[in-house]
N, CA, C, O and the ligand as a Tripos MOL2 file, in Angstrom:
@<TRIPOS>MOLECULE
protein
  237   235    60     0     0
PROTEIN
NO_CHARGES

@<TRIPOS>ATOM
      1 N          39.0120 -120.5290   95.7700 N.3       1 MET1
      2 CA         39.6540 -119.3340   95.2050 C.3       1 MET1
      3 C          41.0700 -119.6610   94.7550 C.2       1 MET1
      4 O          41.7370 -120.5470   95.2890 O.2       1 MET1
      5 N          41.4900 -118.9200   93.7680 N.am      2 THR2
      6 CA         42.8080 -119.1370   93.1870 C.3       2 THR2
      7 C          43.6390 -117.8800   93.3940 C.2       2 THR2
      8 O          43.1190 -116.7640   93.3640 O.2       2 THR2
      9 N          44.9270 -118.0740   93.6050 N.am      3 TRP3
     10 CA         45.8590 -116.9430   93.7240 C.3       3 TRP3
     11 C          46.5190 -116.7150   92.3700 C.2       3 TRP3
     12 O          46.9340 -117.6540   91.6910 O.2       3 TRP3
     13 N          46.6010 -115.4620   92.0040 N.am      4 TRP4
     14 CA         47.1700 -115.0920   90.7090 C.3       4 TRP4
     15 C          48.3040 -114.1130   90.9000 C.2       4 TRP4
     16 O          48.3160 -113.3190   91.8410 O.2       4 TRP4
     17 N          49.2500 -114.1830   89.9960 N.am      5 LYS5
     18 CA         50.3530 -113.2340   90.0140 C.3       5 LYS5
     19 C          50.4240 -112.5690   88.6470 C.2       5 LYS5
     20 O          50.4480 -113.2390   87.6150 O.2       5 LYS5
     21 N          50.4560 -111.2540   88.6590 N.am      6 CYS6
     22 CA         50.5440 -110.4830   87.4210 C.3       6 CYS6
     23 C          51.9390 -110.6380   86.8190 C.2       6 CYS6
     24 O          52.9460 -110.4930   87.5120 O.2       6 CYS6
     25 N          51.9820 -110.9340   85.5220 N.am      7 SER7
     26 CA         53.2780 -111.1100   84.8470 C.3       7 SER7
     27 C          53.9780 -109.7750   84.6340 C.2       7 SER7
     28 O          55.1820 -109.7290   84.3850 O.2       7 SER7
     29 N          53.2240 -108.6980   84.7310 N.am      8 ASN8
     30 CA         53.7860 -107.3790   84.4500 C.3       8 ASN8
     31 C          54.3850 -106.7410   85.6980 C.2       8 ASN8
     32 O          55.5480 -106.3390   85.6920 O.2       8 ASN8
     33 N          53.5920 -106.6470   86.7750 N.am      9 CYS9
     34 CA         54.0590 -105.9330   87.9640 C.3       9 CYS9
     35 C          54.2910 -106.8520   89.1590 C.2       9 CYS9
     36 O          54.8160 -106.4080   90.1800 O.2       9 CYS9
     37 N          53.9090 -108.1200   89.0520 N.am     10 GLY10
     38 CA         54.1420 -109.0450   90.1470 C.3      10 GLY10
     39 C          53.1120 -109.0000   91.2560 C.2      10 GLY10
     40 O          53.3010 -109.6140   92.3060 O.2      10 GLY10
     41 N          52.0260 -108.2820   91.0350 N.am     11 TYR11
     42 CA         50.9660 -108.1630   92.0320 C.3      11 TYR11
     43 C          50.3100 -109.5200   92.2910 C.2      11 TYR11
     44 O          50.0070 -110.2590   91.3550 O.2      11 TYR11
     45 N          50.0950 -109.8380   93.5640 N.am     12 LEU12
     46 CA         49.4670 -111.0930   93.9700 C.3      12 LEU12
     47 C          48.0640 -110.8170   94.4780 C.2      12 LEU12
     48 O          47.8560 -109.8930   95.2650 O.2      12 LEU12
     49 N          47.1090 -111.6040   94.0360 N.am     13 PHE13
     50 CA         45.7370 -111.4270   94.5090 C.3      13 PHE13
     51 C          44.9570 -112.7220   94.3680 C.2      13 PHE13
     52 O          45.3560 -113.6440   93.6560 O.2      13 PHE13
     53 N          43.8210 -112.7620   95.0770 N.am     14 GLU14
     54 CA         42.9960 -113.9390   95.1100 C.3      14 GLU14
     55 C          41.7100 -113.6570   94.3320 C.2      14 GLU14
     56 O          41.0630 -112.6330   94.5520 O.2      14 GLU14
     57 N          41.3400 -114.5590   93.4260 N.am     15 ALA15
     58 CA         40.1150 -114.3820   92.6410 C.3      15 ALA15
     59 C          39.6980 -115.7130   92.0410 C.2      15 ALA15
     60 O          40.5150 -116.6230   91.9000 O.2      15 ALA15
     61 N          38.4210 -115.8240   91.6900 N.am     16 ASP16
     62 CA         37.9400 -117.0450   91.0400 C.3      16 ASP16
     63 C          38.5890 -117.2230   89.6730 C.2      16 ASP16
     64 O          39.0290 -118.3130   89.3060 O.2      16 ASP16
     65 N          38.6350 -116.1280   88.9390 N.am     17 LYS17
     66 CA         39.2200 -116.1220   87.5950 C.3      17 LYS17
     67 C          40.1260 -114.9160   87.4840 C.2      17 LYS17
     68 O          39.8910 -113.9130   88.1580 O.2      17 LYS17
     69 N          41.1490 -114.9800   86.6610 N.am     18 PRO18
     70 CA         41.9790 -113.7840   86.4830 C.3      18 PRO18
     71 C          41.1730 -112.6910   85.7910 C.2      18 PRO18
     72 O          40.4090 -112.9910   84.8730 O.2      18 PRO18
     73 N          41.3170 -111.4530   86.1960 N.am     19 PRO19
     74 CA         40.5790 -110.3560   85.5740 C.3      19 PRO19
     75 C          41.1590 -110.0110   84.2030 C.2      19 PRO19
     76 O          42.2420 -110.4680   83.8390 O.2      19 PRO19
     77 N          40.4300 -109.2140   83.4670 N.am     20 GLU20
     78 CA         40.9330 -108.7950   82.1600 C.3      20 GLU20
     79 C          42.1480 -107.8880   82.3270 C.2      20 GLU20
     80 O          43.1450 -108.0050   81.6140 O.2      20 GLU20
     81 N          42.0290 -106.9810   83.2910 N.am     21 ARG21
     82 CA         43.1240 -106.0580   83.5670 C.3      21 ARG21
     83 C          43.6050 -106.2530   85.0010 C.2      21 ARG21
     84 O          42.8220 -106.5580   85.9010 O.2      21 ARG21
     85 N          44.8980 -106.0720   85.1910 N.am     22 CYS22
     86 CA         45.4730 -106.1960   86.5220 C.3      22 CYS22
     87 C          44.9430 -105.0880   87.4350 C.2      22 CYS22
     88 O          44.9420 -103.9210   87.0430 O.2      22 CYS22
     89 N          44.4870 -105.4380   88.6560 N.am     23 PRO23
     90 CA         43.9920 -104.4100   89.5780 C.3      23 PRO23
     91 C          45.0810 -103.4590   90.0500 C.2      23 PRO23
     92 O          44.7820 -102.3690   90.5380 O.2      23 PRO23
     93 N          46.3310 -103.8560   89.9120 N.am     24 SER24
     94 CA         47.4320 -103.0230   90.3930 C.3      24 SER24
     95 C          47.9890 -102.1140   89.2990 C.2      24 SER24
     96 O          48.0170 -100.8940   89.4610 O.2      24 SER24
     97 N          48.4350 -102.7050   88.1810 N.am     25 CYS25
     98 CA         49.0820 -101.8810   87.1560 C.3      25 CYS25
     99 C          48.1180 -101.4530   86.0500 C.2      25 CYS25
    100 O          48.4500 -100.5860   85.2410 O.2      25 CYS25
    101 N          46.9010 -102.0660   86.0090 N.am     26 GLY26
    102 CA         45.8950 -101.6460   85.0390 C.3      26 GLY26
    103 C          46.1580 -102.0960   83.6200 C.2      26 GLY26
    104 O          45.4670 -101.6760   82.6920 O.2      26 GLY26
    105 N          47.1570 -102.9520   83.4450 N.am     27 GLU27
    106 CA         47.4810 -103.4500   82.1110 C.3      27 GLU27
    107 C          46.7460 -104.7630   81.8530 C.2      27 GLU27
    108 O          46.3080 -105.4410   82.7820 O.2      27 GLU27
    109 N          46.6210 -105.1040   80.5750 N.am     28 VAL28
    110 CA         46.1170 -106.4240   80.2000 C.3      28 VAL28
    111 C          47.3230 -107.3590   80.2400 C.2      28 VAL28
    112 O          48.1810 -107.3150   79.3600 O.2      28 VAL28
    113 N          47.3790 -108.1960   81.2580 N.am     29 CYS29
    114 CA         48.5700 -109.0060   81.5140 C.3      29 CYS29
    115 C          48.2330 -110.4850   81.4820 C.2      29 CYS29
    116 O          47.0710 -110.8880   81.4410 O.2      29 CYS29
    117 N          49.2770 -111.2640   81.5020 N.am     30 THR30
    118 CA         49.1360 -112.6960   81.7410 C.3      30 THR30
    119 C          49.1800 -112.8960   83.2450 C.2      30 THR30
    120 O          50.0040 -112.2930   83.9330 O.2      30 THR30
    121 N          48.3040 -113.7340   83.7530 N.am     31 PHE31
    122 CA         48.2950 -114.0250   85.1830 C.3      31 PHE31
    123 C          48.6740 -115.4770   85.3940 C.2      31 PHE31
    124 O          48.1460 -116.3790   84.7430 O.2      31 PHE31
    125 N          49.6070 -115.6850   86.3250 N.am     32 TYR32
    126 CA         50.0540 -117.0330   86.6350 C.3      32 TYR32
    127 C          49.3580 -117.5340   87.8810 C.2      32 TYR32
    128 O          49.2320 -116.8190   88.8760 O.2      32 TYR32
    129 N          48.9100 -118.7750   87.8110 N.am     33 ASP33
    130 CA         48.2930 -119.4310   88.9560 C.3      33 ASP33
    131 C          49.4030 -119.8250   89.9320 C.2      33 ASP33
    132 O          50.2120 -120.7060   89.6420 O.2      33 ASP33
    133 N          49.4300 -119.1660   91.0850 N.am     34 VAL34
    134 CA         50.4650 -119.4570   92.0890 C.3      34 VAL34
    135 C          49.8460 -120.0450   93.3580 C.2      34 VAL34
    136 O          50.4370 -119.9910   94.4360 O.2      34 VAL34
    137 N          48.6500 -120.6050   93.2080 N.am     35 THR35
    138 CA         47.9670 -121.2100   94.3490 C.3      35 THR35
    139 C          48.7750 -122.3790   94.8920 C.2      35 THR35
    140 O          49.3130 -123.1840   94.1320 O.2      35 THR35
    141 N          48.8500 -122.4580   96.1880 N.am     36 CYS36
    142 CA         49.4860 -123.6040   96.8280 C.3      36 CYS36
    143 C          48.4250 -124.6780   97.0280 C.2      36 CYS36
    144 O          47.4100 -124.4460   97.6840 O.2      36 CYS36
    145 N          48.6650 -125.8360   96.4650 N.am     37 TYR37
    146 CA         47.7060 -126.9310   96.5930 C.3      37 TYR37
    147 C          48.1310 -127.9380   97.6580 C.2      37 TYR37
    148 O          47.6190 -129.0550   97.7250 O.2      37 TYR37
    149 N          49.0790 -127.5120   98.4850 N.am     38 THR38
    150 CA         49.5500 -128.3920   99.5530 C.3      38 THR38
    151 C          49.1660 -127.7780  100.8930 C.2      38 THR38
    152 O          49.9240 -126.9660  101.4220 O.2      38 THR38
    153 N          48.0130 -128.1380  101.4600 N.am     39 PRO39
    154 CA         47.5670 -127.5010  102.6990 C.3      39 PRO39
    155 C          48.5380 -127.7020  103.8620 C.2      39 PRO39
    156 O          48.5970 -126.8700  104.7680 O.2      39 PRO39
    157 N          49.2940 -128.7900  103.8450 N.am     40 GLU40
    158 CA         50.2180 -129.0900  104.9430 C.3      40 GLU40
    159 C          51.3730 -128.1070  105.0270 C.2      40 GLU40
    160 O          52.0100 -128.0060  106.0750 O.2      40 GLU40
    161 N          51.6590 -127.3890  103.9680 N.am     41 CYS41
    162 CA         52.8490 -126.5320  103.9920 C.3      41 CYS41
    163 C          52.6340 -125.2800  104.8430 C.2      41 CYS41
    164 O          53.5990 -124.6010  105.1910 O.2      41 CYS41
    165 N          51.3910 -124.9680  105.1800 N.am     42 GLY42
    166 CA         51.1240 -123.8750  106.1130 C.3      42 GLY42
    167 C          51.2780 -122.4810  105.5420 C.2      42 GLY42
    168 O          51.3500 -121.5170  106.3040 O.2      42 GLY42
    169 N          51.3320 -122.3400  104.2240 N.am     43 CYS43
    170 CA         51.4450 -121.0040  103.6430 C.3      43 CYS43
    171 C          50.0690 -120.3400  103.5710 C.2      43 CYS43
    172 O          49.0530 -120.9540  103.8950 O.2      43 CYS43
    173 N          50.0550 -119.0920  103.1480 N.am     44 GLN44
    174 CA         48.8410 -118.2810  103.2390 C.3      44 GLN44
    175 C          47.8880 -118.4400  102.0580 C.2      44 GLN44
    176 O          46.9650 -117.6380  101.9130 O.2      44 GLN44
    177 N          48.0790 -119.4350  101.2230 N.am     45 GLY45
    178 CA         47.1680 -119.6260  100.0980 C.3      45 GLY45
    179 C          47.9020 -119.6580   98.7750 C.2      45 GLY45
    180 O          47.5000 -120.3640   97.8510 O.2      45 GLY45
    181 N          48.9760 -118.8960   98.6840 N.am     46 TYR46
    182 CA         49.7950 -118.9800   97.4790 C.3      46 TYR46
    183 C          51.1130 -119.6400   97.8360 C.2      46 TYR46
    184 O          51.5130 -119.6650   98.9990 O.2      46 TYR46
    185 N          51.7760 -120.1680   96.8360 N.am     47 ASP47
    186 CA         53.0060 -120.8990   97.0590 C.3      47 ASP47
    187 C          54.2040 -119.9570   96.9430 C.2      47 ASP47
    188 O          54.5220 -119.5090   95.8410 O.2      47 ASP47
    189 N          54.8670 -119.6500   98.0420 N.am     48 PRO48
    190 CA         55.9820 -118.6860   97.9950 C.3      48 PRO48
    191 C          57.1050 -119.1430   97.0720 C.2      48 PRO48
    192 O          57.7870 -118.3220   96.4580 O.2      48 PRO48
    193 N          57.2940 -120.4560   96.9790 N.am     49 LYS49
    194 CA         58.3660 -120.9750   96.1100 C.3      49 LYS49
    195 C          58.0500 -120.7150   94.6470 C.2      49 LYS49
    196 O          58.9220 -120.3410   93.8630 O.2      49 LYS49
    197 N          56.7990 -120.9190   94.2990 N.am     50 LEU50
    198 CA         56.3660 -120.6720   92.9280 C.3      50 LEU50
    199 C          56.4800 -119.1860   92.5900 C.2      50 LEU50
    200 O          56.9120 -118.8190   91.4970 O.2      50 LEU50
    201 N          56.0880 -118.3380   93.5410 N.am     51 VAL51
    202 CA         56.1810 -116.8910   93.3400 C.3      51 VAL51
    203 C          57.6390 -116.4820   93.1400 C.2      51 VAL51
    204 O          57.9520 -115.6840   92.2570 O.2      51 VAL51
    205 N          58.5280 -117.0360   93.9670 N.am     52 ALA52
    206 CA         59.9530 -116.7040   93.8800 C.3      52 ALA52
    207 C          60.5380 -117.1800   92.5550 C.2      52 ALA52
    208 O          61.3730 -116.5010   91.9580 O.2      52 ALA52
    209 N          60.0990 -118.3360   92.1040 N.am     53 ARG53
    210 CA         60.6100 -118.8650   90.8430 C.3      53 ARG53
    211 C          60.2060 -117.9470   89.6890 C.2      53 ARG53
    212 O          61.0080 -117.6810   88.7940 O.2      53 ARG53
    213 N          58.9890 -117.4730   89.7120 N.am     54 LEU54
    214 CA         58.5170 -116.5660   88.6600 C.3      54 LEU54
    215 C          59.2850 -115.2540   88.7180 C.2      54 LEU54
    216 O          59.5890 -114.6620   87.6820 O.2      54 LEU54
    217 N          59.5980 -114.8010   89.9240 N.am     55 ASP55
    218 CA         60.3710 -113.5530   90.0660 C.3      55 ASP55
    219 C          61.7480 -113.6920   89.4650 C.2      55 ASP55
    220 O          62.2430 -112.7820   88.7990 O.2      55 ASP55
    221 N          62.3700 -114.8430   89.7050 N.am     56 LYS56
    222 CA         63.7230 -115.0730   89.2300 C.3      56 LYS56
    223 C          63.7820 -115.0450   87.7080 C.2      56 LYS56
    224 O          64.7410 -114.5530   87.1140 O.2      56 LYS56
    225 N          62.7360 -115.5850   87.0950 N.am     57 ARG57
    226 CA         62.6820 -115.5960   85.6290 C.3      57 ARG57
    227 C          62.3250 -114.2260   85.0760 C.2      57 ARG57
    228 O          62.4640 -113.9850   83.8770 O.2      57 ARG57
    229 N          61.8720 -113.3420   85.9250 N.am     58 ARG58
    230 CA         61.4710 -111.9860   85.5200 C.3      58 ARG58
    231 C          60.4180 -111.9980   84.4280 C.2      58 ARG58
    232 O          60.5030 -111.2500   83.4540 O.2      58 ARG58
    233 N          59.4530 -112.8320   84.5990 N.am     59 ILE59
    234 CA         58.3490 -112.8930   83.6380 C.3      59 ILE59
    235 C          57.4480 -111.6850   83.8970 C.2      59 ILE59
    236 O          56.4400 -111.5090   83.2120 O.2      59 ILE59
    237 ZN         49.9980 -105.8820   87.2020 Zn       60 ZN60
@<TRIPOS>BOND
     1     1     2 1
     2     2     3 1
     3     3     4 2
     4     3     5 am
     5     5     6 1
     6     6     7 1
     7     7     8 2
     8     7     9 am
     9     9    10 1
    10    10    11 1
    11    11    12 2
    12    11    13 am
    13    13    14 1
    14    14    15 1
    15    15    16 2
    16    15    17 am
    17    17    18 1
    18    18    19 1
    19    19    20 2
    20    19    21 am
    21    21    22 1
    22    22    23 1
    23    23    24 2
    24    23    25 am
    25    25    26 1
    26    26    27 1
    27    27    28 2
    28    27    29 am
    29    29    30 1
    30    30    31 1
    31    31    32 2
    32    31    33 am
    33    33    34 1
    34    34    35 1
    35    35    36 2
    36    35    37 am
    37    37    38 1
    38    38    39 1
    39    39    40 2
    40    39    41 am
    41    41    42 1
    42    42    43 1
    43    43    44 2
    44    43    45 am
    45    45    46 1
    46    46    47 1
    47    47    48 2
    48    47    49 am
    49    49    50 1
    50    50    51 1
    51    51    52 2
    52    51    53 am
    53    53    54 1
    54    54    55 1
    55    55    56 2
    56    55    57 am
    57    57    58 1
    58    58    59 1
    59    59    60 2
    60    59    61 am
    61    61    62 1
    62    62    63 1
    63    63    64 2
    64    63    65 am
    65    65    66 1
    66    66    67 1
    67    67    68 2
    68    67    69 am
    69    69    70 1
    70    70    71 1
    71    71    72 2
    72    71    73 am
    73    73    74 1
    74    74    75 1
    75    75    76 2
    76    75    77 am
    77    77    78 1
    78    78    79 1
    79    79    80 2
    80    79    81 am
    81    81    82 1
    82    82    83 1
    83    83    84 2
    84    83    85 am
    85    85    86 1
    86    86    87 1
    87    87    88 2
    88    87    89 am
    89    89    90 1
    90    90    91 1
    91    91    92 2
    92    91    93 am
    93    93    94 1
    94    94    95 1
    95    95    96 2
    96    95    97 am
    97    97    98 1
    98    98    99 1
    99    99   100 2
   100    99   101 am
   101   101   102 1
   102   102   103 1
   103   103   104 2
   104   103   105 am
   105   105   106 1
   106   106   107 1
   107   107   108 2
   108   107   109 am
   109   109   110 1
   110   110   111 1
   111   111   112 2
   112   111   113 am
   113   113   114 1
   114   114   115 1
   115   115   116 2
   116   115   117 am
   117   117   118 1
   118   118   119 1
   119   119   120 2
   120   119   121 am
   121   121   122 1
   122   122   123 1
   123   123   124 2
   124   123   125 am
   125   125   126 1
   126   126   127 1
   127   127   128 2
   128   127   129 am
   129   129   130 1
   130   130   131 1
   131   131   132 2
   132   131   133 am
   133   133   134 1
   134   134   135 1
   135   135   136 2
   136   135   137 am
   137   137   138 1
   138   138   139 1
   139   139   140 2
   140   139   141 am
   141   141   142 1
   142   142   143 1
   143   143   144 2
   144   143   145 am
   145   145   146 1
   146   146   147 1
   147   147   148 2
   148   147   149 am
   149   149   150 1
   150   150   151 1
   151   151   152 2
   152   151   153 am
   153   153   154 1
   154   154   155 1
   155   155   156 2
   156   155   157 am
   157   157   158 1
   158   158   159 1
   159   159   160 2
   160   159   161 am
   161   161   162 1
   162   162   163 1
   163   163   164 2
   164   163   165 am
   165   165   166 1
   166   166   167 1
   167   167   168 2
   168   167   169 am
   169   169   170 1
   170   170   171 1
   171   171   172 2
   172   171   173 am
   173   173   174 1
   174   174   175 1
   175   175   176 2
   176   175   177 am
   177   177   178 1
   178   178   179 1
   179   179   180 2
   180   179   181 am
   181   181   182 1
   182   182   183 1
   183   183   184 2
   184   183   185 am
   185   185   186 1
   186   186   187 1
   187   187   188 2
   188   187   189 am
   189   189   190 1
   190   190   191 1
   191   191   192 2
   192   191   193 am
   193   193   194 1
   194   194   195 1
   195   195   196 2
   196   195   197 am
   197   197   198 1
   198   198   199 1
   199   199   200 2
   200   199   201 am
   201   201   202 1
   202   202   203 1
   203   203   204 2
   204   203   205 am
   205   205   206 1
   206   206   207 1
   207   207   208 2
   208   207   209 am
   209   209   210 1
   210   210   211 1
   211   211   212 2
   212   211   213 am
   213   213   214 1
   214   214   215 1
   215   215   216 2
   216   215   217 am
   217   217   218 1
   218   218   219 1
   219   219   220 2
   220   219   221 am
   221   221   222 1
   222   222   223 1
   223   223   224 2
   224   223   225 am
   225   225   226 1
   226   226   227 1
   227   227   228 2
   228   227   229 am
   229   229   230 1
   230   230   231 1
   231   231   232 2
   232   231   233 am
   233   233   234 1
   234   234   235 1
   235   235   236 2
@<TRIPOS>SUBSTRUCTURE
     1 MET1         2 RESIDUE 1 A MET
     2 THR2         6 RESIDUE 1 A THR
     3 TRP3        10 RESIDUE 1 A TRP
     4 TRP4        14 RESIDUE 1 A TRP
     5 LYS5        18 RESIDUE 1 A LYS
     6 CYS6        22 RESIDUE 1 A CYS
     7 SER7        26 RESIDUE 1 A SER
     8 ASN8        30 RESIDUE 1 A ASN
     9 CYS9        34 RESIDUE 1 A CYS
    10 GLY10       38 RESIDUE 1 A GLY
    11 TYR11       42 RESIDUE 1 A TYR
    12 LEU12       46 RESIDUE 1 A LEU
    13 PHE13       50 RESIDUE 1 A PHE
    14 GLU14       54 RESIDUE 1 A GLU
    15 ALA15       58 RESIDUE 1 A ALA
    16 ASP16       62 RESIDUE 1 A ASP
    17 LYS17       66 RESIDUE 1 A LYS
    18 PRO18       70 RESIDUE 1 A PRO
    19 PRO19       74 RESIDUE 1 A PRO
    20 GLU20       78 RESIDUE 1 A GLU
    21 ARG21       82 RESIDUE 1 A ARG
    22 CYS22       86 RESIDUE 1 A CYS
    23 PRO23       90 RESIDUE 1 A PRO
    24 SER24       94 RESIDUE 1 A SER
    25 CYS25       98 RESIDUE 1 A CYS
    26 GLY26      102 RESIDUE 1 A GLY
    27 GLU27      106 RESIDUE 1 A GLU
    28 VAL28      110 RESIDUE 1 A VAL
    29 CYS29      114 RESIDUE 1 A CYS
    30 THR30      118 RESIDUE 1 A THR
    31 PHE31      122 RESIDUE 1 A PHE
    32 TYR32      126 RESIDUE 1 A TYR
    33 ASP33      130 RESIDUE 1 A ASP
    34 VAL34      134 RESIDUE 1 A VAL
    35 THR35      138 RESIDUE 1 A THR
    36 CYS36      142 RESIDUE 1 A CYS
    37 TYR37      146 RESIDUE 1 A TYR
    38 THR38      150 RESIDUE 1 A THR
    39 PRO39      154 RESIDUE 1 A PRO
    40 GLU40      158 RESIDUE 1 A GLU
    41 CYS41      162 RESIDUE 1 A CYS
    42 GLY42      166 RESIDUE 1 A GLY
    43 CYS43      170 RESIDUE 1 A CYS
    44 GLN44      174 RESIDUE 1 A GLN
    45 GLY45      178 RESIDUE 1 A GLY
    46 TYR46      182 RESIDUE 1 A TYR
    47 ASP47      186 RESIDUE 1 A ASP
    48 PRO48      190 RESIDUE 1 A PRO
    49 LYS49      194 RESIDUE 1 A LYS
    50 LEU50      198 RESIDUE 1 A LEU
    51 VAL51      202 RESIDUE 1 A VAL
    52 ALA52      206 RESIDUE 1 A ALA
    53 ARG53      210 RESIDUE 1 A ARG
    54 LEU54      214 RESIDUE 1 A LEU
    55 ASP55      218 RESIDUE 1 A ASP
    56 LYS56      222 RESIDUE 1 A LYS
    57 ARG57      226 RESIDUE 1 A ARG
    58 ARG58      230 RESIDUE 1 A ARG
    59 ILE59      234 RESIDUE 1 A ILE
    60 ZN60       237 GROUP 0 **** ****
């Protein structure tokens, strides 16, 4: 499974593929892959650093 972040509202969710519409804001958005591929880091599946970086850019 892959973790996705909505470019519009910042909603985080897990899915095989990004949906057509965001489950949170209902818009047709761009979804960013924020999956953490480093199992040793102990995070919950998505990479908090990547999420924070996207937030800072306000995408
Ligand atoms: Zn959204």
